[in-house]
C-alpha positions in Angstrom: 0.0 0.0 0.0 2.8 2.3 0.9 4.6 1.5 -2.3 1.4 2.3 -4.3 0.9 5.6 -2.5 4.5 6.5 -3.2 4.1 5.7 -6.9 1.0 7.9 -7.1 2.8 10.7 -5.3 5.7 10.4 -7.7 3.5 10.5 -10.8 1.6 13.6 -9.5 4.8 15.4 -8.6 6.3 14.7 -12.0 3.2 15.9 -13.7 3.3 19.2 -11.7 7.0 19.5 -12.4 6.5 19.2 -16.1 3.5 21.6 -16.0 5.4 24.4 -14.3 8.6 23.7 -16.3 6.5 24.5 -19.3 5.4 27.8 -17.7 2.0 26.8 -16.2 -1.2 28.4 -17.3 0.3 31.9 -17.7 2.3 30.5 -20.7 -0.6 28.9 -22.5 0.9 30.5 -25.6 3.3 27.6 -25.8 0.5 25.5 -27.3 0.5 27.6 -30.5 2.8 27.0 -33.5 3.5 29.2 -36.6 0.4 27.9 -38.3 -2.0 26.9 -35.5 -3.3 28.2 -32.1 -4.3 31.7 -31.1 -2.5 35.0 -30.9 -3.4 38.6 -30.1 -2.0 41.3 -32.3 -2.5 45.1 -32.4 -2.4 47.0 -35.7 -2.1 50.7 -36.2 -5.6 51.6 -37.4 -4.1 53.2 -40.5 -3.7 49.7 -41.8 -7.0 48.2 -40.8 -8.2 47.5 -44.3 -4.9 45.9 -45.4 -4.7 43.6 -42.3 -8.3 42.6 -42.5 -7.3 41.0 -45.9 -4.0 39.6 -44.6 -5.6 37.9 -41.6 -8.5 36.6 -43.6 -6.2 35.0 -46.1 -3.8 33.6 -43.5 -6.7 32.0 -41.6 -8.2 30.6 -44.9 -4.9 28.8 -45.6 -4.2 27.7 -42.0 -7.6 26.5 -40.6 -6.3 25.9 -37.1 -5.0 29.4 -36.6 -7.0 32.2 -35.1 -5.6 35.8 -35.0 -7.4 38.3 -32.8 -6.6 41.8 -34.1 -7.4 45.1 -32.6 -7.0 48.3 -34.6 -5.8 51.1 -32.3 -3.8 54.4 -32.5 0.0 53.9 -32.5 0.5 54.9 -28.8 -2.1 52.4 -27.6 -0.7 49.6 -29.8 2.8 49.9 -28.3 1.5 50.2 -24.7 -0.4 46.9 -25.2 2.7 45.0 -26.3 4.8 46.4 -23.5 2.2 45.2 -21.1 2.0 41.8 -22.8 -1.6 42.2 -23.9 -0.5 41.2 -27.4 2.5 39.5 -29.1 2.7 41.5 -32.3 2.2 45.1 -33.3 2.1 46.8 -36.7 3.5 50.3 -36.6 4.8 53.1 -38.9 8.2 53.0 -37.1 10.6 50.7 -35.4 11.1 50.6 -31.6 13.2 53.3 -30.1 16.3 52.4 -28.0 14.5 53.3 -24.8 11.5 51.1 -25.8 13.8 48.1 -26.5 15.4 48.6 -23.1 12.0 48.2 -21.5 11.7 44.8 -23.1 15.3 43.8 -22.4 14.8 44.4 -18.7 12.2 41.6 -18.9 14.6 39.4 -20.8 12.5 39.9 -24.0 14.1 40.8 -27.3 11.5 41.8 -29.9 12.2 41.2 -33.5 11.4 44.0 -36.0 10.5 43.1 -39.6 10.0 45.8 -42.2 7.0 44.9 -44.4 6.2 48.0 -46.5 6.8 51.6 -47.4 3.8 53.8 -46.7 3.0 57.5 -47.3 1.0 60.2 -45.7 -1.6 61.7 -48.0 -3.2 65.1 -47.9 -6.8 65.5 -49.1 -8.9 68.5 -49.8 -12.5 69.2 -50.9 -13.1 68.6 -54.6 -14.1 72.3 -55.1 -10.7 73.5 -53.7 -8.5 74.5 -56.6 -5.3 74.8 -54.4 -4.2 71.2 -55.0 -0.4 71.7 -55.1 1.4 72.4 -51.8 5.1 72.5 -51.0 6.7 70.9 -48.0 7.5 74.4 -46.7 3.9 75.5 -47.0 2.6 72.3 -45.3 5.0 73.0 -42.3 3.8 76.6 -42.1 0.1 75.5 -42.1 0.7 72.9 -39.4 2.4 75.5 -37.2 -0.4 78.0 -37.8 1.7 80.5 -39.5 -0.3 80.2 -42.7 -3.8 80.0 -41.3 -5.9 81.4 -44.2 -6.3 80.1 -47.8 -5.8 83.6 -49.0 -2.2 83.5 -47.7 -1.6 80.6 -50.2 -3.7 82.0 -53.0 -4.8 85.7 -53.0 -7.8 84.7 -55.1 -9.1 82.2 -52.6 -12.2 82.9 -50.6 -12.2 79.7 -48.5 -11.3 81.5 -45.3 -9.5 79.7 -42.4 -7.5 76.5 -43.1 -8.5 73.6 -40.8 -6.2 70.6 -40.5 -7.8 67.4 -39.4 -6.0 64.2 -38.3 -7.5 60.7 -37.7 -6.6 60.6 -34.0 -4.5 62.7 -31.6 -2.5 59.6 -30.7 -2.1 58.3 -34.3 1.0 57.6 -36.2 0.1 60.3 -38.7 0.0 63.0 -36.0 3.2 61.7 -34.4 5.0 61.6 -37.8 4.0 65.2 -38.7 5.0 66.6 -35.3 8.2 64.6 -34.7 9.6 64.2 -38.2 8.2 67.2 -40.1 7.9 69.9 -37.3 10.9 68.5 -35.3 8.9 68.5 -32.1 7.3 72.0 -32.5 3.7 72.3 -31.5 0.8 72.3 -33.9 -1.1 75.5 -34.5 -4.6 76.2 -33.2 -6.0 75.3 -36.6 -5.1 71.6 -36.1 -7.5 69.0 -34.5 -8.3 65.3 -34.6 -11.4 63.2 -35.1 -11.6 59.5 -34.3 -10.7 57.6 -37.5 -9.5 57.8 -41.1 -13.0 57.5 -42.6 -14.0 60.4 -40.3 -11.2 62.5 -41.8 -12.5 61.8 -45.3 -16.1 62.6 -44.2 -15.1 65.9 -42.6 -13.1 67.1 -45.6 -15.9 66.1 -48.0 -18.2 68.5 -46.1 -15.8 71.4 -45.4 -14.3 73.2 -48.4 -11.6 74.9 -46.2 -10.2 71.7 -44.7 -7.1 69.7 -45.3 -7.2 66.0 -44.1 -4.1 64.0 -43.2 -4.4 60.2 -43.4 -2.5 57.1 -44.4 -2.4 56.6 -48.2 -3.6 53.0 -47.6 -7.1 54.3 -47.2 -7.2 55.7 -50.8 -4.7 53.7 -52.7 -6.4 50.4 -53.7 -8.2 51.5 -56.8 -9.9 48.1 -57.2 -11.7 48.6 -53.9 -15.2 50.1 -54.2 -14.8 51.8 -50.9 -11.7 53.6 -52.1 -13.6 54.7 -55.3 -16.3 56.1 -53.0 -13.7 58.0 -50.9 -12.0 59.4 -54.0 -15.3 60.7 -55.3 -15.7 62.7 -52.1 -12.2 64.3 -51.9 -9.2 65.4 -53.9 -5.6 64.2 -53.3 -3.0 67.0 -53.0 0.2 67.0 -55.0 3.3 67.8 -52.9 6.5 69.4 -54.1 9.7 69.4 -52.1 10.4 73.0 -53.0 8.2 76.0 -53.8 7.8 76.3 -57.6 8.8 72.7 -58.3 6.6 70.0 -59.8 4.5 68.1 -57.3 3.8 64.4 -56.8 0.9 62.4 -55.5 1.5 59.5 -53.2 1.5 56.8 -55.9 3.6 53.7 -55.5 6.3 54.7 -58.0 6.9 58.1 -56.2 6.9 56.5 -52.8 9.5 54.0 -54.0 11.8 56.7 -55.5 11.2 59.1 -52.6 10.0 61.8 -55.0 7.0 62.0 -52.8 8.1 63.8 -49.7 6.1 62.2 -46.9 7.0 58.5 -46.9 7.7 56.1 -44.0 8.5 52.5 -43.2 5.9 50.0 -41.8 7.1 47.3 -39.3 5.7 44.3 -37.7 7.3 43.8 -34.2 7.1 40.4 -32.6 7.8 39.9 -28.9 7.4 36.1 -28.9 10.6 34.5 -27.9 9.9 31.3 -29.9 8.4 30.0 -33.1 4.7 30.6 -32.3 1.8 32.0 -34.2 3.1 35.5 -33.9 6.2 34.5 -35.9 3.8 32.8 -38.3 1.8 35.8 -39.2 4.9 38.0 -39.5 6.5 35.5 -41.9 3.3 35.3 -43.9 3.0 39.1 -44.4 6.7 39.4 -45.2 6.4 36.4 -47.6 5.3 36.3 -51.2 1.5 36.2 -50.7 1.6 38.9 -48.0 3.8 41.2 -50.1 1.6 40.8 -53.1 -1.4 42.0 -51.0 0.7 45.0 -49.9 1.4 45.7 -53.6 -2.2 45.5 -54.5 -3.2 47.8 -51.7 -1.1 50.6 -53.2 1.8 50.4 -50.8 5.4 49.5 -51.7 6.4 46.0 -50.5 9.6 45.8 -48.5 10.7 42.6 -50.1 8.9 42.0 -53.4 10.3 44.2 -56.3 8.4 47.0 -57.9 8.4 47.1 -61.6 9.2 50.7 -62.9 8.1 51.4 -66.4 9.0 54.6 -68.3 6.5 55.5 -71.1 7.7 57.8 -73.8 5.1 59.7 -75.8 5.9 60.3 -79.4 
């Protein structure tokens, strides 16, 4: 009897040992693989439409995989990964040195994978004839120095210039303030709504407005929703210097950097092993994922872009 009890105790002890050696319930993520299981990711809401397609395709191929995606402003996305509420984030920048140190203090070393080149687009009302702006003028408008359309065009009667962002914590607002304005404050003519579609709606109803949003929302010309958006607003051409030719945020001009406001898109994975987080990152960075990025009007980070020069006789 004693021998039988000892054997049972040994088996139970061994089972508990193996259970906790594998991390216990808090590490249930260990049951997932690159093509199965569940994982939480957070995507900058600028890329909601693109990642709806990426995730749908991935799950259609790998039937045992389930990816739970939340679309949030950039600042909230990063906060969730730091707090381990998600394993992967999609952002318009890489981690800073200080952000990496926060992870390293927890013995976590996130891996960053560049997946695309994106651009910031400027949209105006279709009736607005001032559809070419220089980088210098955009900076001046953002700072509030040029606050009237008549300062840009003496014939304009549109009045005050209103600048509208998708969200005060978005990557678009952060990029314009940190990269373009070098940390200077926005003028009083700048405000935010709650999403990219709301930016488009606001501009379509206000002739004096300039909307700032990710080009992903207006770049997939095969998408009926994009066609609807483009019927409501006009995309601004941007020149690097006053008096020069301007460019719209088309793929070719994003690739060559002739369009002034471009940025890189990263997927950042904090999983320390080959789990489903690594699986979705590898998929988006692979052939199928990169083709979807190309179709969406962005520039794939890996797949080549074919540049064609057409000469008119």
